[in-house]
Biopython code that builds the backbone (N, CA, C, O; Angstrom):
import numpy as np
from Bio.PDB.StructureBuilder import StructureBuilder

atoms = [
    (1, "UNK", "N", (7.608, -33.327, -14.176)),
    (1, "UNK", "CA", (8.668, -34.131, -13.831)),
    (1, "UNK", "C", (9.311, -34.836, -15.454)),
    (1, "UNK", "O", (10.280, -34.610, -16.179)),
    (2, "UNK", "N", (8.279, -35.662, -15.462)),
    (2, "UNK", "CA", (8.651, -35.964, -17.236)),
    (2, "UNK", "C", (9.751, -35.038, -18.074)),
    (2, "UNK", "O", (10.935, -35.271, -18.318)),
    (3, "UNK", "N", (8.938, -33.930, -18.415)),
    (3, "UNK", "CA", (9.714, -32.916, -19.268)),
    (3, "UNK", "C", (11.035, -32.586, -18.787)),
    (3, "UNK", "O", (12.044, -32.565, -19.493)),
    (4, "UNK", "N", (10.987, -32.350, -17.645)),
    (4, "UNK", "CA", (12.552, -32.573, -17.130)),
    (4, "UNK", "C", (13.654, -33.575, -17.037)),
    (4, "UNK", "O", (14.858, -33.318, -17.048)),
    (5, "UNK", "N", (13.064, -34.813, -16.938)),
    (5, "UNK", "CA", (13.436, -36.118, -17.260)),
    (5, "UNK", "C", (14.518, -35.868, -18.919)),
    (5, "UNK", "O", (15.716, -36.025, -19.151)),
    (6, "UNK", "N", (13.296, -35.406, -19.796)),
    (6, "UNK", "CA", (13.850, -35.707, -21.106)),
    (6, "UNK", "C", (14.740, -34.714, -21.349)),
    (6, "UNK", "O", (15.742, -34.813, -22.058)),
    (7, "UNK", "N", (14.256, -33.464, -20.574)),
    (7, "UNK", "CA", (15.594, -32.328, -21.143)),
    (7, "UNK", "C", (17.004, -32.632, -20.691)),
    (7, "UNK", "O", (17.993, -32.271, -21.330)),
    (8, "UNK", "N", (17.072, -33.604, -19.074)),
    (8, "UNK", "CA", (17.935, -33.707, -18.890)),
    (8, "UNK", "C", (18.785, -34.848, -19.509)),
    (8, "UNK", "O", (20.013, -34.793, -19.568)),
    (9, "UNK", "N", (17.922, -36.051, -20.040)),
    (9, "UNK", "CA", (18.610, -36.947, -20.891)),
    (9, "UNK", "C", (18.999, -36.274, -22.145)),
    (9, "UNK", "O", (20.003, -36.878, -22.524)),
    (10, "UNK", "N", (18.644, -35.067, -23.221)),
    (10, "UNK", "CA", (19.074, -34.793, -24.222)),
    (10, "UNK", "C", (20.114, -33.903, -23.679)),
    (10, "UNK", "O", (21.125, -34.187, -24.322)),
    (11, "UNK", "N", (20.409, -32.943, -22.803)),
    (11, "UNK", "CA", (21.295, -32.562, -22.547)),
    (11, "UNK", "C", (22.470, -33.696, -22.258)),
    (11, "UNK", "O", (23.507, -33.451, -22.875)),
    (12, "UNK", "N", (22.493, -34.451, -21.740)),
    (12, "UNK", "CA", (23.529, -35.751, -21.259)),
    (12, "UNK", "C", (24.096, -36.365, -22.606)),
    (12, "UNK", "O", (25.207, -36.894, -22.626)),
    (13, "UNK", "N", (23.166, -36.261, -23.911)),
    (13, "UNK", "CA", (23.456, -36.661, -25.092)),
    (13, "UNK", "C", (24.284, -35.875, -25.612)),
    (13, "UNK", "O", (24.880, -36.307, -26.599)),
    (14, "UNK", "N", (24.558, -34.669, -25.202)),
    (14, "UNK", "CA", (25.104, -33.567, -26.055)),
    (14, "UNK", "C", (24.399, -32.566, -27.023)),
    (14, "UNK", "O", (24.837, -31.840, -27.915)),
    (15, "UNK", "N", (22.876, -32.839, -26.416)),
    (15, "UNK", "CA", (22.058, -31.567, -27.451)),
    (15, "UNK", "C", (21.935, -30.816, -26.432)),
    (15, "UNK", "O", (21.782, -31.177, -25.265)),
    (16, "UNK", "N", (22.024, -29.333, -27.009)),
    (16, "UNK", "CA", (21.409, -28.547, -26.066)),
    (16, "UNK", "C", (19.850, -27.827, -26.273)),
    (16, "UNK", "O", (19.501, -27.513, -27.411)),
    (17, "UNK", "N", (19.113, -27.633, -25.319)),
    (17, "UNK", "CA", (17.883, -27.703, -25.395)),
    (17, "UNK", "C", (17.859, -26.067, -25.717)),
    (17, "UNK", "O", (18.672, -25.271, -25.249)),
    (18, "UNK", "N", (16.816, -25.748, -26.566)),
    (18, "UNK", "CA", (16.385, -23.900, -26.256)),
    (18, "UNK", "C", (17.423, -23.338, -26.556)),
    (18, "UNK", "O", (17.420, -22.113, -26.435)),
    (19, "UNK", "N", (18.565, -23.948, -27.006)),
    (19, "UNK", "CA", (19.954, -22.796, -27.314)),
    (19, "UNK", "C", (20.162, -23.143, -28.950)),
    (19, "UNK", "O", (19.915, -24.230, -29.473)),
    (20, "UNK", "N", (20.676, -21.949, -29.617)),
    (20, "UNK", "CA", (21.038, -22.236, -30.629)),
    (20, "UNK", "C", (22.427, -21.228, -30.843)),
    (20, "UNK", "O", (22.368, -20.068, -31.250)),
    (21, "UNK", "N", (23.530, -21.871, -30.515)),
    (21, "UNK", "CA", (24.662, -21.497, -30.468)),
    (21, "UNK", "C", (25.508, -21.487, -31.796)),
    (21, "UNK", "O", (26.261, -20.622, -32.241)),
    (22, "UNK", "N", (25.171, -22.638, -32.256)),
    (22, "UNK", "CA", (26.089, -23.057, -33.251)),
    (22, "UNK", "C", (25.999, -21.984, -34.442)),
    (22, "UNK", "O", (25.149, -21.154, -34.119)),
    (23, "UNK", "N", (26.479, -21.724, -35.530)),
    (23, "UNK", "CA", (26.561, -21.217, -36.492)),
    (23, "UNK", "C", (25.303, -21.565, -37.339)),
    (23, "UNK", "O", (24.241, -20.974, -37.539)),
    (24, "UNK", "N", (26.068, -23.305, -37.958)),
    (24, "UNK", "CA", (24.871, -23.981, -38.813)),
    (24, "UNK", "C", (23.373, -23.654, -38.164)),
    (24, "UNK", "O", (22.485, -23.299, -38.939)),
    (25, "UNK", "N", (23.104, -23.769, -36.785)),
    (25, "UNK", "CA", (21.608, -23.664, -36.758)),
    (25, "UNK", "C", (20.906, -22.056, -36.846)),
    (25, "UNK", "O", (19.690, -21.992, -37.025)),
    (26, "UNK", "N", (21.592, -20.961, -36.733)),
    (26, "UNK", "CA", (21.612, -20.074, -36.949)),
    (26, "UNK", "C", (21.160, -19.866, -38.387)),
    (26, "UNK", "O", (20.161, -19.240, -38.743)),
    (27, "UNK", "N", (22.084, -20.510, -39.190)),
    (27, "UNK", "CA", (21.786, -20.333, -40.666)),
    (27, "UNK", "C", (20.518, -20.771, -41.168)),
    (27, "UNK", "O", (19.567, -20.158, -41.654)),
    (28, "UNK", "N", (20.754, -22.083, -40.913)),
    (28, "UNK", "CA", (19.341, -23.182, -41.254)),
    (28, "UNK", "C", (18.123, -22.146, -40.777)),
    (28, "UNK", "O", (17.403, -21.862, -41.734)),
    (29, "UNK", "N", (17.702, -21.485, -39.466)),
    (29, "UNK", "CA", (16.756, -20.594, -39.122)),
    (29, "UNK", "C", (16.702, -19.600, -40.140)),
    (29, "UNK", "O", (15.622, -19.450, -40.712)),
    (30, "UNK", "N", (17.703, -18.872, -40.481)),
    (30, "UNK", "CA", (17.952, -17.812, -41.382)),
    (30, "UNK", "C", (17.346, -18.160, -42.588)),
    (30, "UNK", "O", (16.607, -17.335, -43.125)),
    (31, "UNK", "N", (17.561, -19.376, -43.159)),
    (31, "UNK", "CA", (16.985, -19.603, -44.501)),
    (31, "UNK", "C", (15.760, -20.296, -44.399)),
    (31, "UNK", "O", (15.470, -20.759, -45.503)),
    (32, "UNK", "N", (14.957, -20.548, -43.573)),
    (32, "UNK", "CA", (13.858, -21.061, -43.409)),
    (32, "UNK", "C", (13.008, -19.839, -43.412)),
    (32, "UNK", "O", (12.002, -19.626, -44.088)),
    (33, "UNK", "N", (13.730, -18.893, -42.328)),
    (33, "UNK", "CA", (12.546, -17.699, -42.779)),
    (33, "UNK", "C", (12.781, -16.767, -43.879)),
    (33, "UNK", "O", (11.865, -15.991, -44.147)),
    (34, "UNK", "N", (13.602, -16.729, -44.395)),
    (34, "UNK", "CA", (13.933, -16.111, -45.924)),
    (34, "UNK", "C", (12.525, -17.064, -47.081)),
    (34, "UNK", "O", (11.695, -16.577, -47.849)),
    (35, "UNK", "N", (12.798, -18.475, -46.725)),
    (35, "UNK", "CA", (11.728, -19.078, -47.830)),
    (35, "UNK", "C", (10.523, -18.818, -47.688)),
    (35, "UNK", "O", (9.689, -18.787, -48.592)),
    (36, "UNK", "N", (10.303, -18.564, -46.274)),
    (36, "UNK", "CA", (8.563, -18.469, -45.610)),
    (36, "UNK", "C", (8.262, -16.861, -45.969)),
    (36, "UNK", "O", (7.153, -16.328, -45.949)),
    (37, "UNK", "N", (9.121, -16.435, -46.193)),
    (37, "UNK", "CA", (8.949, -14.901, -46.463)),
    (37, "UNK", "C", (8.276, -14.190, -44.688)),
    (37, "UNK", "O", (7.779, -13.079, -44.507)),
    (38, "UNK", "N", (8.450, -15.016, -43.902)),
    (38, "UNK", "CA", (8.222, -14.192, -42.633)),
    (38, "UNK", "C", (9.483, -14.269, -41.407)),
    (38, "UNK", "O", (10.224, -15.231, -41.205)),
    (39, "UNK", "N", (9.475, -13.314, -40.877)),
    (39, "UNK", "CA", (9.913, -12.851, -39.991)),
    (39, "UNK", "C", (9.566, -13.674, -38.419)),
    (39, "UNK", "O", (8.455, -13.536, -37.906)),
    (40, "UNK", "N", (10.435, -14.354, -37.888)),
    (40, "UNK", "CA", (10.010, -14.422, -36.373)),
    (40, "UNK", "C", (9.276, -13.943, -35.541)),
    (40, "UNK", "O", (8.587, -14.554, -34.725)),
    (41, "UNK", "N", (9.396, -12.551, -35.726)),
    (41, "UNK", "CA", (9.282, -11.261, -34.746)),
    (41, "UNK", "C", (7.498, -11.131, -35.437)),
    (41, "UNK", "O", (6.563, -10.660, -34.789)),
    (42, "UNK", "N", (7.397, -11.638, -36.762)),
    (42, "UNK", "CA", (5.681, -10.750, -36.959)),
    (42, "UNK", "C", (4.901, -12.224, -36.213)),
    (42, "UNK", "O", (5.393, -13.322, -35.950)),
    (43, "UNK", "N", (3.693, -11.766, -36.050)),
    (43, "UNK", "CA", (2.558, -12.698, -35.686)),
    (43, "UNK", "C", (1.378, -13.046, -37.033)),
    (43, "UNK", "O", (0.638, -12.233, -37.586)),
    (44, "UNK", "N", (1.512, -14.502, -37.300)),
    (44, "UNK", "CA", (0.258, -14.522, -38.390)),
    (44, "UNK", "C", (-0.714, -14.328, -37.864)),
    (44, "UNK", "O", (-0.656, -14.232, -36.638)),
    (45, "UNK", "N", (-2.067, -14.180, -38.551)),
    (45, "UNK", "CA", (-3.439, -14.072, -37.874)),
    (45, "UNK", "C", (-4.397, -14.738, -38.739)),
    (45, "UNK", "O", (-4.856, -13.957, -39.572)),
    (46, "UNK", "N", (-4.780, -15.733, -38.809)),
    (46, "UNK", "CA", (-5.539, -16.531, -39.951)),
    (46, "UNK", "C", (-7.316, -16.650, -39.968)),
    (46, "UNK", "O", (-8.030, -17.380, -39.280)),
    (47, "UNK", "N", (-7.511, -16.142, -40.499)),
    (47, "UNK", "CA", (-9.234, -15.868, -40.720)),
    (47, "UNK", "C", (-9.825, -15.757, -41.828)),
    (47, "UNK", "O", (-9.751, -16.729, -42.579)),
    (48, "UNK", "N", (-10.332, -14.962, -42.126)),
    (48, "UNK", "CA", (-10.976, -14.796, -43.586)),
    (48, "UNK", "C", (-9.990, -14.497, -44.475)),
    (48, "UNK", "O", (-9.974, -14.897, -45.639)),
    (49, "UNK", "N", (-9.401, -14.004, -44.109)),
    (49, "UNK", "CA", (-8.251, -13.254, -44.751)),
    (49, "UNK", "C", (-6.389, -13.274, -44.093)),
    (49, "UNK", "O", (-6.247, -13.002, -42.901)),
    (50, "UNK", "N", (-5.502, -13.499, -44.678)),
    (50, "UNK", "CA", (-4.486, -13.591, -43.701)),
    (50, "UNK", "C", (-3.792, -12.007, -43.438)),
    (50, "UNK", "O", (-3.567, -11.045, -44.172)),
    (51, "UNK", "N", (-3.605, -12.283, -42.086)),
    (51, "UNK", "CA", (-2.846, -10.359, -41.696)),
    (51, "UNK", "C", (-1.657, -10.794, -40.922)),
    (51, "UNK", "O", (-1.526, -11.751, -40.159)),
    (52, "UNK", "N", (-0.911, -9.974, -41.251)),
    (52, "UNK", "CA", (0.397, -9.759, -40.533)),
    (52, "UNK", "C", (0.477, -8.596, -39.858)),
    (52, "UNK", "O", (0.330, -7.508, -40.414)),
    (53, "UNK", "N", (0.728, -8.747, -38.543)),
    (53, "UNK", "CA", (1.259, -7.598, -37.103)),
    (53, "UNK", "C", (2.533, -7.631, -37.055)),
    (53, "UNK", "O", (3.188, -8.670, -36.977)),
    (54, "UNK", "N", (3.034, -6.394, -37.102)),
    (54, "UNK", "CA", (4.438, -6.613, -35.804)),
    (54, "UNK", "C", (4.028, -6.469, -34.764)),
    (54, "UNK", "O", (3.032, -5.809, -34.468)),
    (55, "UNK", "N", (4.843, -7.159, -33.932)),
    (55, "UNK", "CA", (4.886, -7.271, -32.583)),
    (55, "UNK", "C", (4.421, -5.922, -31.940)),
    (55, "UNK", "O", (3.608, -5.885, -31.016)),
    (56, "UNK", "N", (5.025, -4.773, -32.523)),
    (56, "UNK", "CA", (5.237, -3.596, -31.915)),
    (56, "UNK", "C", (3.874, -2.976, -31.704)),
    (56, "UNK", "O", (3.647, -2.196, -30.780)),
    (57, "UNK", "N", (3.012, -3.340, -32.563)),
    (57, "UNK", "CA", (1.449, -2.743, -33.249)),
    (57, "UNK", "C", (0.541, -3.294, -32.426)),
    (57, "UNK", "O", (-0.660, -3.091, -32.606)),
]
sb = StructureBuilder()
sb.init_structure("model")
sb.init_model(0)
sb.init_chain("A")
sb.init_seg("    ")
for serial, (resi, resn, name, xyz) in enumerate(atoms, 1):
    if name == "N":
        sb.init_residue(resn, " ", resi, " ")
    sb.init_atom(name, np.array(xyz, "f"), 0.0, 1.0, " ", f" {name:<3s}", serial, name[0])
structure = sb.get_structure()
């Protein structure tokens, strides 16, 4: 219930929850992925060594 209230308040204030419709938000996300050298479709598992697996694997 509390989460729903927060979401409704944010939407009322003009913020879109869970949406990335603006080109500015998409550009920022793309820049972050490039800086991190990782795609958000990858899963990073850390243990004794870092391994990158595609979700398709």
